[in-house]
LOKOLVEX-310399 format. One record per residue (C-alpha): residue number from 1; x negated, y, z. Coordinates in pm, 1 decimal, padded with zeros to 6 digits. Layout:
R  num        px        py        pz
R  NUM         X         Y         Z
...
***
This chain:
R  num        px        py        pz
R    1  -03658.5   02703.5   00193.8
R    2  -03289.4   02603.3   00163.6
R    3  -03077.1   02742.4  -00118.6
R    4  -02824.6   03021.9  -00069.3
R    5  -02531.0   02782.6  -00027.7
R    6  -02708.9   02597.9   00254.6
R    7  -02800.7   02929.4   00419.9
R    8  -02440.6   03052.9   00410.1
R    9  -02305.9   02724.7   00542.9
R   10  -02562.2   02717.9   00823.6
R   11  -02486.3   03076.3   00925.8
R   12  -02112.9   03000.5   00928.2
R   13  -02171.7   02707.2   01160.1
R   14  -02385.1   02925.2   01386.7
R   15  -02105.2   03181.9   01409.3
R   16  -01856.6   02908.3   01500.6
R   17  -02094.2   02771.5   01765.8
R   18  -02120.7   03122.0   01911.7
R   19  -01740.4   03143.9   01938.2
R   20  -01734.8   02798.4   02102.0
R   21  -02000.1   02912.7   02351.4
R   22  -01780.3   03209.2   02445.2
R   23  -01486.1   02974.8   02508.3
R   24  -01704.9   02749.2   02721.5
R   25  -01813.6   03049.8   02926.3
R   26  -01448.9   03135.0   02993.8
R   27  -01377.0   03402.3   02735.4
R   28  -01040.6   03353.4   02558.4
R   29  -01121.9   03333.6   02186.2
R   30  -00830.5   03219.3   01968.7
R   31  -00891.2   03067.8   01627.0
R   32  -00766.9   03377.9   01445.6
R   33  -01033.4   03584.5   01623.1
R   34  -01302.4   03342.0   01506.8
R   35  -01184.2   03382.4   01148.4
R   36  -01183.4   03762.5   01183.5
R   37  -01536.4   03742.6   01326.8
R   38  -01656.0   03552.6   01019.9
R   39  -01496.7   03808.1   00786.4
R   40  -01649.3   04096.9   00982.6
R   41  -01999.1   03947.0   00963.7
R   42  -01950.1   03893.1   00590.3
R   43  -01872.8   04264.3   00556.4
R   44  -02155.3   04406.6   00770.0
R   45  -02410.2   04135.2   00685.3
R   46  -02622.2   03918.5   00914.2
R   47  -02951.1   04091.7   00838.1
R   48  -02900.7   04330.0   01132.4
R   49  -02840.5   04187.0   01475.6
R   50  -02649.6   04492.8   01587.3
R   51  -02410.8   04432.5   01300.6
R   52  -02341.1   04080.3   01425.1
R   53  -02310.8   04208.7   01783.9
R   54  -02053.9   04477.8   01704.4
R   55  -01866.5   04250.8   01462.2
R   56  -01823.1   03999.9   01743.2
R   57  -01743.0   04258.9   02005.6
R   58  -01472.9   04413.1   01786.7
R   59  -01304.6   04081.9   01703.1
R   60  -01378.5   03843.1   01991.3
R   61  -01350.1   04071.3   02297.0
R   62  -01003.8   04198.1   02387.7
R   63  -01052.7   04323.4   02744.7
R   64  -01313.2   04565.5   02880.0
R   65  -01391.7   04337.4   03174.5
R   66  -01504.1   04063.7   02928.6
R   67  -01782.4   04274.5   02777.1
R   68  -02055.7   04172.7   03029.5
R   69  -01978.8   03803.7   02973.5
R   70  -01983.5   03856.3   02596.8
R   71  -02321.6   04031.9   02621.8
R   72  -02467.4   03747.4   02827.8
R   73  -02353.1   03475.4   02587.7
R   74  -02465.2   03681.6   02288.3
R   75  -02815.3   03714.4   02433.7
R   76  -02833.6   03338.7   02488.1
R   77  -02711.3   03250.2   02139.9
R   78  -02890.6   03511.3   01931.8
R   79  -03244.1   03492.5   02079.6
R   80  -03331.2   03814.9   02251.0
R   81  -03152.9   04101.4   02421.1
R   82  -03006.8   04410.2   02259.2
R   83  -03076.9   04749.6   02402.5
R   84  -02721.0   04853.3   02485.7
R   85  -02831.7   05209.0   02550.8
R   86  -02937.8   05296.7   02196.3
R   87  -02680.3   05451.2   01966.4
R   88  -02489.9   05205.2   01751.6
R   89  -02550.4   05427.9   01451.6
R   90  -02924.5   05351.0   01454.2
R   91  -02946.6   04970.3   01455.0
R   92  -03282.6   04803.2   01448.4
R   93  -03367.4   04576.7   01154.6
R   94  -03359.3   04203.3   01198.6
R   95  -03543.4   03925.9   01021.6
R   96  -03337.2   03610.3   00970.8
R   97  -03551.9   03296.6   00983.8
R   98  -03410.0   02957.9   00885.2
R   99  -03630.2   02693.1   01047.9
R  100  -03604.3   02316.8   01029.3
R  101  -03622.6   02153.1   01374.6
R  102  -03919.5   01938.1   01273.5
R  103  -04123.6   02222.5   01131.6
R  104  -04152.3   02596.6   01090.4
R  105  -04087.3   02812.0   00789.2
R  106  -04261.0   02740.7   00461.0
R  107  -04624.2   02848.1   00452.7
R  108  -04554.0   03076.1   00161.6
R  109  -04296.2   03279.6   00353.9
R  110  -04382.4   03643.1   00422.0
R  111  -04461.7   03754.7   00773.6
R  112  -04157.8   03876.0   00971.7
R  113  -04102.6   04250.6   00967.0
R  114  -04130.9   04470.1   01273.1
R  115  -03819.3   04459.4   01483.8
R  116  -03592.7   04191.0   01621.7
R  117  -03603.9   03838.6   01489.4
R  118  -03292.2   03626.3   01455.1
R  119  -03365.2   03255.9   01419.5
R  120  -03094.3   03031.9   01278.7
R  121  -03179.2   02663.5   01260.6
R  122  -03040.7   02401.3   01025.1
R  123  -03069.4   02030.7   01093.4
R  124  -03176.4   01752.5   00862.0
R  125  -02817.6   01625.1   00867.6
R  126  -02696.6   01956.5   00726.7
R  127  -02954.7   01938.7   00447.9
R  128  -02865.6   01578.6   00363.2
R  129  -02493.3   01655.5   00363.1
R  130  -02541.1   01896.9   00072.6
R  131  -02787.5   01682.6  -00124.9
R  132  -02666.1   01511.9  -00440.4
R  133  -02660.3   01133.6  -00402.4
R  134  -02837.0   01092.5  -00735.3
R  135  -03152.4   01247.9  -00587.9
R  136  -03157.3   01057.9  -00257.8
R  137  -03415.0   00796.5  -00168.5
R  138  -03326.6   00463.5  -00007.5
R  139  -03425.6   00596.6   00336.1
R  140  -03205.9   00903.4   00288.9
R  141  -02915.6   00685.8   00179.3
R  142  -02958.1   00484.3   00498.2
R  143  -02943.2   00807.6   00700.9
R  144  -02635.7   00915.8   00508.1
R  145  -02468.1   00584.7   00588.0
R  146  -02506.3   00662.3   00959.0
R  147  -02347.4   01003.0   00899.9
R  148  -02063.1   00848.8   00696.9
R  149  -01985.4   00619.6   00990.1
R  150  -01894.1   00930.2   01192.8
R  151  -01621.6   01033.1   00949.2
R  152  -01261.3   00999.2   01063.3
R  153  -01069.5   00740.7   00863.4
R  154  -00744.9   00720.9   01061.3
R  155  -00478.7   00687.1   00795.1
R  156  -00133.3   00825.7   00743.0
R  157   00145.1   00636.5   00913.6
R  158   00453.1   00482.6   00754.8
R  159   00769.2   00327.7   00894.0
R  160   00771.9  -00050.4   00910.3
R  161   01026.4  -00324.5   00974.4
R  162   00900.9  -00407.7   01322.2
R  163   01141.2  -00255.9   01575.0
R  164   01031.6  -00093.3   01899.0
R  165   01205.1   00052.0   02206.7
R  166   01315.4   00413.0   02196.9
R  167   01483.0   00659.0   02430.3
R  168   01695.5   00796.5   02146.7
R  169   02024.0   00653.6   02023.1
R  170   01981.4   00402.9   01745.5
R  171   02019.8   00030.9   01699.6
R  172   02141.1  -00132.9   02020.7
R  173   01879.5  -00352.2   02190.2
R  174   02115.6  -00616.8   02324.5
R  175   01848.4  -00822.8   02502.0
R  176   01706.4  -00531.4   02704.6
R  177   02056.6  -00398.3   02772.4
R  178   02170.1  -00731.8   02920.2
R  179   01852.5  -00762.9   03128.4
R  180   01912.2  -00416.1   03270.7
R  181   02275.2  -00506.8   03345.4
R  182   02165.1  -00812.4   03546.7
R  183   01988.3  -00579.1   03788.3
R  184   02313.8  -00395.7   03855.1
R  185   02547.7  -00692.3   03908.8
R  186   02636.3  -00733.6   03543.0
R  187   02742.0  -00371.9   03487.8
R  188   02582.0  -00220.2   03176.4
R  189   02517.1   00120.2   03327.3
R  190   02265.8   00215.7   03061.0
R  191   02206.8   00102.6   02708.7
R  192   01873.2   00028.8   02548.4
R  193   01796.8   00110.5   02185.5
R  194   01554.6   00013.5   01911.4
R  195   01409.4   00203.6   01619.6
R  196   01175.7   00120.8   01333.4
R  197   00810.3   00142.7   01432.7
R  198   00515.4   00290.8   01247.3
R  199   00193.4   00150.0   01111.8
R  200  -00100.4   00306.5   00923.9
R  201  -00068.9   00318.6   00547.7
R  202  -00293.1   00073.8   00370.3
R  203  -00603.9   00225.4   00210.4
R  204  -00725.2   00072.7  -00117.1
R  205  -01068.3   00170.7  -00253.2
R  206  -01160.8   00090.1  -00614.6
R  207  -01531.7   00156.2  -00680.7
R  208  -01671.1   00181.0  -01033.1
R  209  -02005.2  -00007.5  -01038.0
R  210  -02082.9   00036.8  -01408.4
R  211  -02416.2   00161.8  -01542.8
R  212  -02296.9   00522.9  -01573.9
R  213  -02216.0   00524.5  -01199.9
R  214  -02538.1   00358.0  -01083.9
R  215  -02684.6   00676.4  -00928.5
R  216  -02372.1   00726.4  -00715.1
R  217  -02237.2   00374.4  -00662.5
R  218  -02523.9   00284.3  -00428.1
R  219  -02415.4   00570.8  -00199.2
R  220  -02040.6   00530.6  -00242.9
R  221  -02055.6   00161.0  -00151.8
R  222  -02183.2   00281.0   00186.7
R  223  -01878.9   00507.9   00217.1
R  224  -01652.7   00211.8   00134.1
R  225  -01821.9   00003.7   00403.8
R  226  -01784.1   00284.5   00659.1
R  227  -01412.7   00306.8   00578.5
R  228  -01357.6  -00068.9   00617.4
R  229  -01526.4  -00088.5   00957.6
R  230  -01382.9   00247.6   01066.1
R  231  -01012.8   00157.5   01049.4
R  232  -00770.6  -00128.5   00993.0
R  233  -00585.3  -00230.8   00678.2
R  234  -00845.2  -00130.3   00417.8
R  235  -00902.2  -00316.8   00090.9
R  236  -01202.8  -00269.3  -00139.8
R  237  -01267.3  -00372.3  -00500.9
R  238  -01551.6  -00327.0  -00748.2
R  239  -01459.8  -00222.5  -01102.0
R  240  -01690.9  -00300.4  -01393.9
R  241  -01646.8  -00546.2  -01674.5
R  242  -01447.2  -00749.3  -01423.9
R  243  -01263.2  -00693.3  -01095.3
R  244  -01426.5  -00815.1  -00772.4
R  245  -01267.3  -00802.8  -00429.8
R  246  -01519.9  -00690.8  -00165.9
R  247  -01309.5  -00661.4   00149.8
R  248  -01448.1  -00974.2   00316.4
R  249  -01810.1  -00902.4   00218.9
R  250  -01796.4  -00549.6   00362.8
R  251  -01607.5  -00635.3   00681.8
R  252  -01917.1  -00701.3   00892.7
R  253  -02041.9  -00407.3   01096.9
R  254  -02404.5  -00473.7   01007.2
R  255  -02452.9  -00237.5   00708.7
R  256  -02755.0  -00419.5   00566.9
R  257  -02581.9  -00756.5   00576.3
R  258  -02260.1  -00610.5   00433.4
R  259  -02432.4  -00439.8   00141.0
R  260  -02639.8  -00749.6   00066.1
R  261  -02328.5  -00967.4   00057.5
R  262  -02148.5  -00715.2  -00164.6
R  263  -02442.0  -00700.7  -00406.0
R  264  -02441.0  -01080.1  -00429.4
R  265  -02067.0  -01090.0  -00498.0
R  266  -02069.3  -00833.6  -00780.6
R  267  -02213.7  -01002.1  -01088.1
R  268  -02164.6  -00701.8  -01319.5
R  269  -02330.2  -00428.2  -01110.8
R  270  -02472.3  -00153.4  -01340.2
R  271  -02318.7  -00321.5  -01642.7
R  272  -02045.6  -00209.1  -01877.5
R  273  -01706.2  -00077.8  -01780.3
R  274  -01348.8  -00147.8  -01877.6
R  275  -01157.5   00054.4  -01623.6
R  276  -00820.0   00010.4  -01789.2
R  277  -00853.7  -00368.3  -01800.8
R  278  -00980.7  -00374.7  -01442.1
R  279  -00683.5  -00169.5  -01324.5
R  280  -00449.6  -00403.7  -01510.4
R  281  -00599.9  -00702.1  -01327.8
R  282  -00561.4  -00519.0  -00996.7
R  283  -00200.9  -00419.3  -01067.3
R  284  -00098.8  -00768.9  -01178.9
R  285  -00277.8  -00972.3  -00911.1
R  286  -00274.0  -00745.4  -00604.7
R  287  -00137.5  -00394.2  -00652.0
R  288   00221.1  -00435.2  -00770.5
R  289   00288.4  -00758.3  -00573.6
R  290   00238.0  -00559.2  -00253.4
R  291  -00112.9  -00432.2  -00180.8
R  292  -00067.7  -00089.6  -00345.3
R  293   00296.2  -00037.5  -00247.4
R  294   00315.6   00261.3  -00017.7
R  295  -00066.0   00272.3   00004.7
R  296  -00321.2   00545.7  -00051.6
R  297  -00527.3   00431.0  -00351.0
R  298  -00868.9   00589.4  -00409.7
R  299  -01052.7   00536.5  -00738.9
R  300  -01422.3   00628.1  -00725.1
R  301  -01536.1   00658.4  -01085.4
R  302  -01676.8   00898.4  -01343.2
R  303  -01397.1   00803.4  -01583.2
R  304  -01617.7   00660.2  -01859.0
R  305  -01423.4   00371.0  -02013.2
R  306  -01511.8   00161.9  -02318.7
R  307  -01159.9   00023.6  -02343.8
R  308  -00842.9   00156.7  -02503.3
R  309  -00733.9   00483.8  -02333.7
R  310  -00368.2   00387.4  -02377.1
R  311  -00431.8   00089.1  -02149.0
R  312  -00579.7   00323.4  -01887.1
R  313  -00280.6   00557.4  -01908.5
R  314  -00033.2   00269.5  -01882.7
R  315  -00204.0   00109.3  -01582.2
R  316  -00246.4   00438.8  -01397.6
R  317   00122.4   00508.0  -01451.2
R  318   00212.2   00165.8  -01309.2
R  319  -00014.5   00227.1  -01011.4
R  320   00118.9   00576.5  -00939.9
R  321   00477.6   00445.4  -00933.8
R  322   00415.4   00212.6  -00639.3
R  323   00136.6   00392.3  -00448.4
R  324   00209.1   00664.3  -00195.5
R  325  -00078.2   00872.1  -00334.1
R  326  -00350.2   00817.8  -00593.2
R  327  -00680.5   00998.9  -00534.1
R  328  -00953.0   01004.3  -00800.2
R  329  -01310.1   01080.6  -00688.5
R  330  -01547.9   01177.2  -00969.9
R  331  -01910.6   01267.0  -00880.5
R  332  -01949.3   01448.7  -01213.4
R  333  -01678.2   01699.3  -01119.7
R  334  -01938.2   01899.0  -00924.6
R  335  -02149.0   01952.3  -01238.1
R  336  -02131.6   02315.2  -01360.8
R  337  -01913.1   02339.6  -01669.4
R  338  -01764.4   01994.7  -01617.6
R  339  -01442.8   01916.3  -01805.5
R  340  -01257.0   01581.3  -01793.6
R  341  -01322.9   01501.2  -02159.7
R  342  -01409.6   01131.3  -02118.4
R  343  -01122.5   00932.6  -02269.4
R  344  -01065.5   00728.0  -01955.4
R  345  -01065.9   01030.7  -01728.6
R  346  -00836.7   01228.9  -01957.4
R  347  -00590.9   00939.7  -01973.7
R  348  -00587.6   00891.2  -01594.9
R  349  -00556.1   01251.8  -01475.2
R  350  -00182.2   01298.2  -01543.1
R  351  -00112.4   01018.3  -01295.0
R  352  -00351.6   01137.9  -01020.3
R  353  -00229.2   01324.9  -00712.7
R  354  -00571.2   01460.2  -00607.5
R  355  -00887.9   01499.4  -00813.5
R  356  -01196.5   01537.8  -00591.6
R  357  -01573.8   01548.2  -00611.9
R  358  -01788.7   01270.9  -00468.7
R  359  -02150.1   01367.5  -00527.1
R  360  -02264.4   01435.5  -00168.1
R  361  -02166.1   01388.7   00195.5
R  362  -01982.0   01720.6   00213.8
R  363  -01750.5   01610.9  -00068.3
R  364  -01689.4   01276.8   00105.9
R  365  -01586.0   01467.5   00418.4
R  366  -01321.3   01635.7   00202.9
R  367  -01217.2   01291.5   00078.0
R  368  -01190.8   01160.1   00435.5
R  369  -00962.0   01449.7   00522.9
R  370  -00751.4   01379.0   00213.7
R  371  -00718.8   01015.5   00318.9
R  372  -00606.4   01108.8   00670.1
R  373  -00370.8   01390.2   00559.0
R  374  -00016.4   01355.0   00689.3
***
């Protein structure tokens, strides 16, 4: 059986799907009503189907003429009809069953009680999204790579030097103005203008491939590959005892070929780590000369560094001065009782804009949203 967190997340998604089904059927359900519906179900509980019914009817239905449509959609979504004639004060009990699509409940589960049965299903993708990367098999990591490819990696946009036409007043576009005047006998009846265009901000991913990150690096390298093939202007590096650029190796859309080429290029995979020295190499050779300027820089590391912490602090400060944002992703952050006590992590944190987890697919979805934030 799934844990309580998976159950709550699955039920939340089922409630949202129910609200979407109402919209599809033609019932006006604004977002605020969906949020109120979720709060109402949290108050009355999902163990009684009448509780879910009346929670939805009180928050999602705003006109009496919509009640029949609501009842019809509710019956379709929540497996079985409710006897509308019985008093609301005497609801019948409900048994909530969480079944995987490829099998029924566990054999050790008790028999359902008398009364209505509410079946809420969770998919294998939902289970994998909450599973820690450290406990995933190679086959599961391959499945997770397919799910990572569906993440949205469209980046923030920044103004660039390339000029483009605009309808607003700005810099005069003499060439287009003269061309327009030629159509009217040489009279410049209307002026044309230019303004600075926009382009996506560069995304730079620095992945720690040291021995302490081995359990997570094999999953995070898949995330890096998905980001490179999912959008333009992405750069990737491996950090260990040395700095290795992986952008070209991971640019092919074939994930197996890309990961094989990356593994062959990184000579210090699962070795030691000198994060501060690696960041200094990046800043000197690529970052400060232009690659990190105005970019979103993401460091995927647990923060364990064998080098001098003052070097880490100095290099992170240099990086934060030129980057638009610095995001640090630490898989250990999800560990209960975690504190950033590692000397490298403690030295880097003052110069980090966002400090995120990175231990499962759900946390990488949060990272993808942080990357695309305007």
